[in-house]
C-alpha positions in Angstrom: -70.7 -70.3 -122.5 -72.8 -71.9 -119.8 -71.8 -69.3 -117.2 -72.3 -66.4 -119.6 -75.8 -67.8 -120.5 -76.8 -67.9 -116.8 -75.5 -64.3 -116.3 -77.3 -63.0 -119.3 -80.5 -64.8 -118.2 -80.2 -63.2 -114.8 -79.8 -59.7 -116.4 -82.8 -60.2 -118.7 -84.9 -61.7 -115.8 -84.0 -58.8 -113.4 -84.9 -56.2 -116.0 -88.2 -57.9 -116.7 -88.9 -58.2 -113.0 -88.1 -54.6 -112.5 -90.2 -53.4 -115.4 -93.2 -55.5 -114.3 -92.6 -54.5 -110.6 -93.1 -58.1 -109.5 -91.7 -57.6 -106.0 -94.4 -55.0 -105.3 -97.3 -56.7 -107.1 -96.8 -60.2 -105.6 -95.7 -61.3 -102.1 -91.9 -61.3 -102.1 -91.7 -64.5 -100.1 -93.8 -66.3 -102.7 -91.6 -65.0 -105.6 -88.5 -66.1 -103.7 -89.9 -69.5 -103.0 -91.1 -70.2 -106.5 -87.9 -68.8 -108.1 -85.7 -70.9 -105.8 -87.7 -74.0 -106.6 -87.5 -73.2 -110.4 -83.7 -72.5 -110.2 -83.0 -75.7 -108.3 -85.0 -77.8 -110.8 -83.4 -75.9 -113.7 -79.9 -76.9 -112.6 -80.7 -80.4 -113.7 -81.8 -79.2 -117.2 -78.3 -78.9 -118.8 -77.5 -82.4 -117.5 -80.3 -84.0 -119.5 -79.8 -81.7 -122.5 -79.1 -83.6 -125.7 -76.4 -81.1 -126.9 -74.3 -78.2 -125.8 -76.4 -75.7 -127.6 -79.5 -76.9 -125.8 -77.7 -76.7 -122.5 -76.7 -73.1 -123.1 -80.3 -72.1 -124.0 -81.6 -74.0 -120.9 -79.0 -72.3 -118.7 -80.2 -68.9 -120.0 -83.9 -69.5 -120.0 -84.2 -71.4 -116.8 -81.4 -71.0 -114.3 -80.7 -67.3 -115.2 -84.3 -66.2 -115.3 -85.1 -68.1 -112.1 -82.2 -66.6 -110.2 -83.4 -63.2 -111.1 -86.3 -63.9 -108.8 -84.2 -65.1 -106.0 -81.3 -62.6 -105.5 -83.1 -59.2 -105.6 -86.0 -60.5 -103.5 -83.6 -62.0 -100.9 -81.6 -58.8 -100.8 -84.8 -56.8 -100.2 -85.9 -59.1 -97.4 -82.5 -59.1 -95.7 -82.4 -55.3 -95.8 -85.7 -55.2 -94.0 -84.7 -57.8 -91.4 -81.4 -56.1 -90.4 -81.4 -52.4 -89.5 -77.8 -52.6 -88.5 -75.0 -54.7 -89.9 -76.6 -55.3 -93.3 -73.2 -55.8 -94.9 -72.4 -58.8 -92.7 -75.9 -60.2 -92.9 
């Protein structure tokens, strides 16, 4: 359940990010930095949760949503840094 909650949070976060066009409105490096910081802090949230249900909600709402700001932005940055060999980068 925790893994599925993170994946669903990622999907929801990626859709929201795409609809709001966040990567083009704000500097991508700032989004990446803030999302990575949020995701790393959110990984501790299920540990301090009082119950399993709270841990699932926190995994969806924090880790999944925050990772949606990390992966697409990082992929965009890597694709601009490497003109050749993007697959191995």
